[in-house]
One Martini backbone bead per residue (centre of mass of N, CA, C, O) as a GRO file, in nm:
protein
  136
    1MET     BB    1   4.400   2.894  -1.317
    2ALA     BB    2   4.564   3.106  -1.519
    3MET     BB    3   4.857   3.187  -1.622
    4VAL     BB    4   5.075   3.381  -1.742
    5GLY     BB    5   5.068   3.281  -2.085
    6GLN     BB    6   4.822   3.099  -2.049
    7ARG     BB    7   4.580   2.898  -2.135
    8PRO     BB    8   4.278   2.825  -2.077
    9ARG     BB    9   4.095   2.572  -1.979
   10ARG     BB   10   3.883   2.348  -2.119
   11VAL     BB   11   3.550   2.264  -2.047
   12GLU     BB   12   3.378   1.973  -2.109
   13VAL     BB   13   3.040   1.917  -2.178
   14THR     BB   14   2.840   1.649  -2.157
   15ALA     BB   15   2.544   1.459  -2.203
   16VAL     BB   16   2.579   1.200  -2.037
   17PRO     BB   17   2.531   1.285  -1.738
   18ILE     BB   18   2.253   1.409  -1.791
   19LEU     BB   19   2.123   1.156  -1.907
   20LEU     BB   20   2.169   0.978  -1.661
   21ILE     BB   21   2.002   1.144  -1.464
   22LEU     BB   22   1.737   1.128  -1.621
   23VAL     BB   23   1.707   0.820  -1.612
   24VAL     BB   24   1.703   0.788  -1.305
   25VAL     BB   25   1.461   0.970  -1.246
   26LEU     BB   26   1.256   0.824  -1.432
   27SER     BB   27   1.279   0.544  -1.302
   28ASP     BB   28   1.187   0.631  -1.022
   29LEU     BB   29   0.914   0.737  -1.116
   30SER     BB   30   0.806   0.467  -1.233
   31ILE     BB   31   0.824   0.312  -0.969
   32SER     BB   32   0.638   0.499  -0.809
   33VAL     BB   33   0.390   0.470  -0.991
   34GLY     BB   34   0.372   0.163  -0.966
   35ALA     BB   35   0.334   0.160  -0.658
   36GLU     BB   36   0.076   0.326  -0.650
   37LYS     BB   37  -0.092   0.128  -0.818
   38SER     BB   38  -0.051  -0.113  -0.628
   39VAL     BB   39  -0.178   0.015  -0.376
   40SER     BB   40  -0.449   0.084  -0.499
   41ALA     BB   41  -0.518  -0.208  -0.576
   42PHE     BB   42  -0.507  -0.325  -0.294
   43VAL     BB   43  -0.727  -0.156  -0.164
   44GLN     BB   44  -0.957  -0.221  -0.362
   45ASN     BB   45  -0.940  -0.531  -0.334
   46ALA     BB   46  -0.993  -0.550  -0.032
   47ILE     BB   47  -1.274  -0.413  -0.036
   48LEU     BB   48  -1.410  -0.603  -0.268
   49SER     BB   49  -1.312  -0.907  -0.141
   50ASN     BB   50  -1.437  -0.815   0.140
   51LYS     BB   51  -1.668  -0.782   0.377
   52ILE     BB   52  -1.434  -0.697   0.588
   53VAL     BB   53  -1.241  -0.393   0.654
   54ILE     BB   54  -0.933  -0.310   0.836
   55PHE     BB   55  -0.754  -0.025   0.884
   56SER     BB   56  -0.461  -0.058   1.085
   57LYS     BB   57  -0.304  -0.058   1.414
   58SER     BB   58  -0.169  -0.259   1.655
   59TYR     BB   59  -0.161  -0.008   1.892
   60CYS     BB   60  -0.456   0.084   1.851
   61PRO     BB   61  -0.742   0.140   2.038
   62TYR     BB   62  -0.951   0.192   1.807
   63CYS     BB   63  -0.890  -0.065   1.653
   64LEU     BB   64  -0.956  -0.261   1.879
   65ARG     BB   65  -1.249  -0.179   1.902
   66SER     BB   66  -1.331  -0.270   1.616
   67LYS     BB   67  -1.245  -0.568   1.644
   68THR     BB   68  -1.431  -0.626   1.888
   69ILE     BB   69  -1.702  -0.578   1.757
   70PHE     BB   70  -1.675  -0.813   1.551
   71ARG     BB   71  -1.626  -1.039   1.752
   72GLU     BB   72  -1.905  -1.002   1.898
   73LEU     BB   73  -2.048  -1.061   1.602
   74LYS     BB   74  -1.892  -1.303   1.463
   75GLU     BB   75  -1.669  -1.154   1.293
   76GLN     BB   76  -1.418  -1.161   1.014
   77PRO     BB   77  -1.188  -0.953   0.943
   78PHE     BB   78  -0.989  -0.779   0.727
   79VAL     BB   79  -0.659  -0.704   0.833
   80VAL     BB   80  -0.460  -0.401   0.807
   81GLU     BB   81  -0.137  -0.358   0.929
   82LEU     BB   82   0.041  -0.079   0.872
   83ASP     BB   83   0.291  -0.110   1.082
   84LEU     BB   84   0.367  -0.411   0.936
   85ARG     BB   85   0.423  -0.250   0.669
   86GLU     BB   86   0.607  -0.108   0.419
   87ASP     BB   87   0.326   0.026   0.276
   88GLY     BB   88   0.160   0.183   0.497
   89ASP     BB   89   0.191   0.483   0.413
   90GLN     BB   90   0.068   0.449   0.129
   91ILE     BB   91  -0.204   0.344   0.222
   92GLN     BB   92  -0.279   0.591   0.389
   93TYR     BB   93  -0.273   0.784   0.149
   94GLU     BB   94  -0.489   0.636  -0.016
   95LEU     BB   95  -0.714   0.683   0.189
   96LEU     BB   96  -0.713   0.985   0.165
   97GLU     BB   97  -0.793   0.985  -0.136
   98PHE     BB   98  -1.055   0.798  -0.104
   99VAL     BB   99  -1.192   0.923   0.201
  100GLY     BB  100  -1.032   1.176   0.353
  101ARG     BB  101  -0.855   0.975   0.536
  102ARG     BB  102  -0.564   0.876   0.766
  103THR     BB  103  -0.690   0.743   0.981
  104VAL     BB  104  -0.724   0.511   1.253
  105PRO     BB  105  -0.959   0.346   1.158
  106GLN     BB  106  -1.075   0.184   0.852
  107VAL     BB  107  -1.406   0.094   0.756
  108PHE     BB  108  -1.542  -0.189   0.568
  109VAL     BB  109  -1.868  -0.284   0.420
  110ASN     BB  110  -1.939  -0.407   0.132
  111GLY     BB  111  -1.764  -0.146   0.015
  112LYS     BB  112  -1.841   0.036   0.255
  113HIS     BB  113  -1.788   0.326   0.418
  114ILE     BB  114  -1.786   0.387   0.765
  115GLY     BB  115  -1.502   0.442   0.923
  116GLY     BB  116  -1.446   0.472   1.234
  117SER     BB  117  -1.505   0.377   1.555
  118ASP     BB  118  -1.741   0.572   1.603
  119ASP     BB  119  -1.896   0.500   1.345
  120LEU     BB  120  -1.926   0.202   1.414
  121ALA     BB  121  -2.079   0.236   1.681
  122ASP     BB  122  -2.317   0.386   1.552
  123ALA     BB  123  -2.397   0.155   1.354
  124VAL     BB  124  -2.472  -0.038   1.578
  125GLU     BB  125  -2.680   0.136   1.735
  126ASN     BB  126  -2.867   0.193   1.456
  127GLY     BB  127  -2.834  -0.088   1.265
  128GLN     BB  128  -2.660  -0.056   1.003
  129LEU     BB  129  -2.455  -0.288   1.027
  130GLN     BB  130  -2.651  -0.526   1.030
  131LYS     BB  131  -2.764  -0.469   0.748
  132LEU     BB  132  -2.498  -0.496   0.593
  133LEU     BB  133  -2.434  -0.788   0.686
  134ALA     BB  134  -2.707  -0.914   0.576
  135ALA     BB  135  -2.656  -0.831   0.261
  136SER     BB  136  -2.424  -1.064   0.196
   0.00000   0.00000   0.00000
């Protein structure tokens, strides 16, 4: 505040701090976009490169049920334990975008989405799973 008889001080705003903020925000955005592409690529690669994939959480009883079904069928799925990965939340979000569900487990056989543990049990019961496994 200027005192009587003094001129008010001018505050100069430069573009440097604003530019710096913009660069930081954009670099974070590009890292985020890169991470999303990486997670998306991981999910797609896992599904396409493995006969059986289960996106799971290590403590989930429904996930255990799905893993047990494959063990009883003498099959070895590629299991992605989301709770044990730093990018588990991003993978779960990618599954939501990809199949419309973010619950676990999410099971894929020969690139085809089967669904959760109830869907897998139904596929075993009606013979669909055995047909998919035989087709590989």
